[in-house]
N, C-alpha and C positions, 0 to 999 in steps of 0.2 A: 501603545498597542502591543499585542502579543505576536511574536514570531514563532511559528510552528514549523519544524523541520523533520522530515522523514528521509533518512539516508538509506537507500537500498543498494543492492549490489551493482545495479546498472544505472538506475536513475535516482536523483534526489528531488523530492517534492517539497516546496517551500510555500507557506501561506502566511498572510498577515491578517490578524483579526482585530477588529474594532469592537470590543465587547464580545458578543457571541456571533458577530457577522463577519464572514470571510470577505475581505474587501480586495485582496490581491492574492494571486497564486502563480507559481512558476513550476516548471518541470525541467530539470537540467540533468546532464550526465554526471554520475558520481565519479570522483577522482580519488582512487586509493592512494594513500601516502600523502595526501594534501595536508599541509601544515596549517596551524591556526591562523597565521597571517594570510596565507593563500586563500583559505576559506573565507576570511573576512573580506578580502578583495572581491571574491566572487559574490558574496552576499551584498556588498555595497553596490556592485554593478547591477544586480537584479533589482534592488530597491530604486536605483537611480533611473532606470528605464521607465519606471512608473511615477517618477517625480517624488519619490520617497527618499529618506535617509536614515542613518543610524539614530538620529534624534527622535524619530518617530517610534522607535522600538524601546519599550520599557520592560519587557519580560520575554523570556525565550524558553520554549519546551522542545525537546527533540528526542527522537529515537534513532538508533543506528544499527543497521544490519552489518555494518563494516566496523568491527571492534576498534581498529586503529584510528577511526575518525571520531569516535565518541569523545576522547580526550581533547582532540582538536576543536570540537564543538564547544566543549566546556571552556577551554582557554580563549577561544574567539569571543565568547560572550563576556567573559571576565575582563579581558584586556581591551577589546574594541567597543563593546556595548555597555560596559560598566555595571554589569549585574551578574548574579549567579544564575546559570541556566539549570532547569530541571531536565536531566537526562534520564529518561524512563528506563528502568532496569529491574532486576529481580527483587530489589529491596523497596521499590516504589509501591505505595498503597494505591492501587488502581480501582479498588472496589469490585474487581472481577475475581470470583473464586476460580482457581485453576485446579480442576478435578482430574488431574493427570498424575502419572507416576513420578515425573521429575519436573516440577513447575519452573525451576530456573532456566530450563532449556527452551521455554516457549518464547518466541521472538516478541519484542516490544511492539512491533508493527502489527502483529496478529492480535495482541491484547488490545491495542488502540482501536483496531477495526471492530472488534467485538463490543467494546465499550460504547462506541458510537452507534453501532447497529442496535444494541439494546435500548439506547436512548430514543431510537426512532420507531422501534417495532415491538420490543419485548421478545422473550423466548417463547417457543423454540425458534432458532434461526440458524441459517448457514451463510457464511461469508466466503465468497470466492474472489481471491485477489490475484489479478493477472500481472505478475511481475517477472523477474528473472526466472523464478519458479512460480507455479500456480499453487497457492495455498488454499486449502479448503478447511474452514473452521466451523465446528459444531458447538452450538450453545443450547443448553437444556431449557425446558420450560420454566425452571426456577432460576435461570440466569447464570449458570455455571459453564465455564469453558470445559468441554469434554475431550478435546483433541481434534484430530482431523486427518488430512492427507496432504501430501506434497507431490506434485507432478512436474516434469520438466516444463519450463516456460515455452510459449509458442515461438518467440523470437529465437530462443536457444535451439529449439528443435529444427526450425527452418534453416538456420545458419549451419547447423551440424550436417543436415542433409545436403546442402549445397557444397560443403567442404569435402564430404566423403563419397559422394556419388559423382563420377567423372562427367556425366552428361547432363547433370542438373546444375542449377544456378540460383542466385539470390532472386527473390521475387518481391513484389509489392504485397504487403499484407492487407488484402481486401477480399471480400467475398466475390466469387465469380457469378455469372448469371445462372449457372446450372451446376448441379453436382457432378454430372458426367462431363469432365473437361474435354475440350477439343484441341487444346494445345498443351504443351508441357507446362507452361506457366499456369494455365487453368487447372490442370491436374494437381499441381502442387498447392494452388490456392484452395481448391476444394478439400484436399486432404488436411490442410492447415486449419482453415476456418470452420468448415462443416465437421471435420474430424474432431477438432477440439470442442466444438459445441456439443457433439455427442459424448465426449469424455466428461464434460461438465454435467450434462443431464444424467449420465449413468451414475456418477458418484453422488450427485445430489439425491437421486432417488434411493440409493442405498443408505445415505445418511438419514433421509426422512423415515425410512423403515425402521432404522435403529433408534431414532429419536422418539418414535411412537406418536408422532403428531403431524401437523401440517406446517412445517417451518416456513418463515419468510426467508427468501433467498436474495441476498445482496451480491452485486458484482461491483468490484472496484479495481483500481490499478490502470496502468497506461493503455492496455489493450482491451479493457472491458467493453468499450464502446464499439470495438470491431467484432468481438465474438458474441457478446450477450444478446444482440438482436436475433441471433440464429439459435438461441437456446430456448427450450420449451419450459424450463424450470425457474429461470431467473425472474424475480418479481420487480427488483429495483436496481438501477445502475446509479451508484453514488461515487463519482470520481474522486472526491476529496474526503472520503470516509476516514482515512488514517489521520488526516489533519484534524478533523473534528474530534476524533477520539483523543488525540494528544491535548487538544484544548480542554476537554472534559477532565482528563487526568490532572492537568495543571490546575484547573479550578478546584478539584477535590483536594489537591495538595495545599490549598490555601492561597493559591495565586502568588507563587514566589516572584518577587518583583512587583510590578503593578502594571495594569493594562487599561 
């Protein structure tokens, strides 16, 4: 089976594929500076809680937004899983044209998201990924990545507000019953959830005008399920979009290893 790993700045998402079917998935905290051995211990534990083991893994594909963990992923696959991992990077043939000024700076997770979204809907499309930052990615009608926008992530914004405003505090990230909050917590929840829904809708509408069509809008990432229901422009919530993109990129590369 294929192990797909997306390492973000805050969370790492791991999926296990049997052919083209995602049979297991996990979301864990990313640990900067983690060694290959530590990473292998963490992966073994995740597999074990679902009754799986390293013997079930015959191929690995990964992306990493934390550069120092990319090599750890490579070493963990080689030493502990017994095969070469495909680490998606600037030299990887993903099949996605990057119609931007500096293609190597486009994150591999953003590429994977667009590859997966194109397989589901075709262009034009917009992908909104709710992570440490919120990435907005635009894909043209002919399937090229055109660029996008990056905004501070919801969790980052709320934590910063709690740290810098003496009378505010950390809140549960959920939608309040009304936009006009009647407690401090409801005020903050309204600003966070409804405010970010407005941010998403505003940017998506600007993207749509520039794309010159009616793009399909995907939402993904850890907080997509919290914010997307309050957006007017989101068509589909696909929580495992990045993993699916990684699988498709691995498949395009000829399936390094076997799955």
